[in-house]
N, C-alpha and C positions, 0 to 999 in steps of 0.2 A: 504494500500500500504506500501511496505517496500522499502526504498531507497537502491539500490544496487550499484549505482555510483553517488556520490554527484557532484554538479557543475551546474552552471547556463547555460552552453553551451551544454555539453554532458551528462547531468544527466540521469540516468535510474532508473526505479522502477520495483518491482515485485508485481503482483496482489496476495494478500495473502488469505483473506477469505471473503466470502459473507454470508449474513444472510440466514438461512435455509428456510425462507418463500418465497424467490424469485423464480418466475417461468421463468423469462426471464432476461438474462444478456448480456451486451456488454463489452468486455474487450477493452477499448479505445486505440487508438494509442498513445495519450499523456494525461497527467493529470497535473493539476496545484496544487502544494503544497507550501504554504507560499509564493505565488507570483512567484515561479519558475516553469517553464514548464519542465516536465520530460517525456522521452519516456517510454512507458510501453513495456518492452522487454521480460517479462516472466510471467508465471502463476505458482504460488507456489505449492509445494507438498501438496496433499490432499486439495486443495483450495475449492473444491466443493464436497468432499468425502461424499457419501451417502445422497446427497440432493435429497429427494424423490419428491420435488415439481418442480424442474428445468425441463423445457421442451425445451427451446431454448437458444442457445449461439452463439454470434457473436464474433469472434476473429479478431481484426483489424490488420493493416499491419505491425506494428513494433514488434510483438511477434515472438521471435525466439526460445523460450524454453518453454516446458510444463513439469511441475514436475511430479514425480511418483504419480500415483493414483489421479491425479487432478480431474477427472470426474468419478472416480471409484464408482460404485453403484448408479449412477444417472439413475435409471431404467425408468424414464419417459422422459428422454432427447431424443428427436427424431428429432431435427433440429439443426445442427451445421453448421455454415458458417465460414470457415477459409479464411480470406482475405490476410493473410500474405504469402509471397513467400519465407520467410526466415527460415522455419523449416528445421532441419537436423535430421537424425535418432539418432545421438548421444545426441541430446538435447530434445528428447521426451521420458519421463520416462516410465518405465514398468507399465503396467496396467493403464495408464493414461485415456484410454477410455473403460476399462473393465466394463461390466455390464450396458452399456447404453441401451436405448430402442431397442427392437429386430428389428423393421422395420424402424430404423432411416435413415435419409439422411444427409450426410456430403458433403457440397459444398466446393470445393477447387479451387484455381486458375488453369485455363486450362493448362497453361504452366508447372504446377507441378503435374498434375494428376497422372501420372505413378509413380513418386517418392513417393508422399504422400500416394498412395494406399499401397505401400510396407511398409512405415513407420507405417501407421495406423493399418495394419494387425498385426504388432509386438507388438502393445500396447493394444490388447484385442478387436479390432473391429472384429466382426464375419461376416460370409458371408451373413447374412440376412440384413446387413447394406449396403445401397447404397451410393457409393462415386461418386459424379458427378463433 
């Protein structure tokens, strides 16, 4: 994690990199660092780039930004659950979901389905990917 805004009350962090051996990962809503609880508000650029083992990702409710190529090349990634309702097109980087598994399923909040479909299509999600 990389602290993006310090402070005990409103501190935020960015999820930076995960080991290549991981097949399942959850980007938590909050994380404790040195006794301080931070909100996890973003996923860094190329955080999971070319991770060939990753199959499942859960993105919790505080994430509002996904960096460029965050999941690019994760060819076995076939289950993504986005719980956050805070994503905006301007904050989802190019090719962030480019090259994920061909018949993947992306679960999104019902209230944001139409908007998220538009956002995800611009980030490399192909028509073979199901957005529910």
